C-alpha positions in Angstrom: -92.5 -29.1 -30.4 -88.7 -29.4 -29.5 -87.4 -32.7 -28.3 -86.5 -32.5 -24.5 -83.1 -33.9 -25.1 -82.3 -31.1 -27.6 -83.7 -28.5 -25.2 -81.5 -30.0 -22.4 -78.4 -30.2 -24.6 -78.9 -26.4 -25.8 -79.1 -25.4 -22.1 -75.9 -27.3 -21.2 -74.1 -25.8 -24.3 -75.1 -22.3 -23.2 -74.1 -23.0 -19.7 -70.6 -24.3 -20.7 -70.1 -21.3 -23.0 -71.0 -18.8 -20.1 -68.6 -20.7 -17.8 -65.9 -20.4 -20.4 -66.4 -16.6 -20.6 -66.4 -16.2 -16.9 -63.1 -18.3 -16.7 -61.5 -16.2 -19.4 -62.6 -13.0 -17.6 -61.1 -14.2 -14.2 -57.9 -15.3 -15.8 -57.5 -11.9 -17.6 -58.0 -10.0 -14.3 -55.4 -12.1 -12.5 -53.0 -11.4 -15.3 -53.7 -7.6 -15.1 -53.2 -7.7 -11.4 -49.9 -9.7 -11.6 -48.5 -7.4 -14.3 -49.6 -4.3 -12.6 -47.5 -5.1 -9.5 -44.4 -6.0 -11.3 -42.5 -3.1 -12.6 -41.1 -3.9 -15.8 -38.0 -2.2 -17.2 -38.6 -0.4 -20.4 -36.9 -2.2 -23.5 -33.8 -0.5 -24.7 -34.0 0.8 -28.3 -32.9 -1.7 -30.9 -29.3 -1.1 -32.3 -26.8 -3.0 -34.3 -24.3 -2.8 -31.5 -24.1 -5.7 -29.1 -25.9 -5.0 -25.8 -23.8 -4.6 -22.7 -24.2 -7.1 -19.9 -27.0 -6.3 -17.6 -26.0 -4.9 -14.1 -26.5 -7.4 -11.4 -29.6 -6.7 -9.2 -29.1 -5.1 -5.9 -28.4 -7.7 -3.1 -26.7 -10.1 -5.6 -23.0 -10.3 -6.0 -21.7 -10.4 -9.6 -19.4 -13.3 -10.4 -15.8 -12.4 -10.8 -12.4 -14.1 -11.0 -10.6 -14.5 -7.8 -7.4 -12.9 -7.4 -4.0 -14.7 -7.2 -3.7 -13.8 -3.5 -7.2 -15.1 -2.7 -6.4 -18.5 -4.4 -3.1 -18.8 -2.5 -4.7 -17.9 0.8 -7.4 -20.6 0.2 -4.7 -23.2 -0.9 -2.9 -22.5 2.4 -6.1 -22.8 4.3 -7.0 -26.1 2.5 -3.6 -27.6 3.2 -3.9 -26.7 6.9 -7.4 -28.2 7.2 -6.4 -31.3 5.3 -3.1 -31.7 7.4 -5.0 -31.3 10.7 -7.9 -33.7 9.6 -6.3 -36.5 7.4 -9.0 -38.4 5.4 -11.4 -35.4 5.4 -14.0 -35.2 2.6 -14.9 -32.0 0.8 -18.0 -31.4 2.9 -15.8 -31.6 6.0 -13.4 -29.0 4.5 -16.4 -26.8 3.5 -17.7 -27.0 7.2 -14.3 -26.1 8.5 -13.8 -23.2 6.1 -17.3 -21.9 5.6 -17.0 -22.5 1.9 -19.0 -24.3 -0.8 -17.6 -27.2 -3.0 -17.5 -25.1 -6.2 -15.3 -22.7 -4.4 -12.7 -25.2 -3.4 -12.9 -27.7 -6.2 -10.2 -26.0 -8.5 -7.8 -25.2 -5.7 -8.1 -28.9 -4.5 -7.4 -30.2 -7.9 -4.3 -28.0 -8.1 -3.0 -29.3 -4.8 -3.5 -32.8 -6.0 -1.7 -32.0 -9.3 1.1 -30.4 -7.5 1.4 -33.5 -5.3 0.8 -31.6 -2.1 -2.4 -33.7 -1.3 -3.4 -37.1 -2.3 -6.8 -38.6 -2.6 -8.6 -41.9 -1.9 -12.1 -42.7 -3.3 -14.1 -41.2 -5.8 -16.8 -38.5 -6.2 -18.4 -37.6 -2.9 -16.5 -40.3 -1.1 -13.2 -38.7 -2.0 -11.0 -38.3 1.0 -7.9 -36.1 1.0 -4.6 -36.5 2.8 -1.7 -34.1 3.0 1.6 -35.3 1.7 4.6 -34.9 4.0 7.1 -32.1 3.7 9.7 -34.5 2.1 7.3 -35.1 -0.9 6.5 -38.6 0.2 3.1 -39.8 1.1 2.2 -40.3 4.8 2.6 -44.0 5.6 -0.5 -45.7 6.9 0.0 -49.1 8.6 3.6 -49.3 7.7 3.3 -48.9 3.9 2.2 -46.4 1.2 -1.2 -46.6 -0.4 -1.3 -49.0 -3.3 -1.9 -46.4 -6.0 1.3 -44.6 -5.0 3.4 -47.6 -4.6 2.4 -48.7 -8.0 3.4 -45.4 -9.6 6.6 -45.3 -7.6 7.5 -49.0 -9.0 6.8 -47.9 -12.5 8.9 -44.6 -12.2 11.9 -45.5 -10.1 14.2 -42.7 -9.4 
């Protein structure tokens, strides 16, 4: 006669094996259903020539370089917003212009490099100030900001 523990263990093993088969069957059915609803594009034939970039999906805009006119228009709009709102941050500029930070980052850097705009602070706390038409920084509380005063002292002229 079989040991009752072995008999119980055999029943448990067969039950676990049957559960595993059912789980596999369910997973396969779900995969079939998921892939049946997704329409996959056929693979292009293999060739030695490099493949062209895929066309953007409908509804999505392709990334392209901005034209010089568009950049200049954005620069002038940036200067206007910064001039009207001294000390504004990038998120304030984005709110005013309806833009996103990556769109204005490069033109802002150019404005700073061209000394049309000056900054205070770092990273998200950076505030922007327009520089007056004479090329001098706006005077706050009767004196120039320390960074500009130091650079003016180093480079007189």
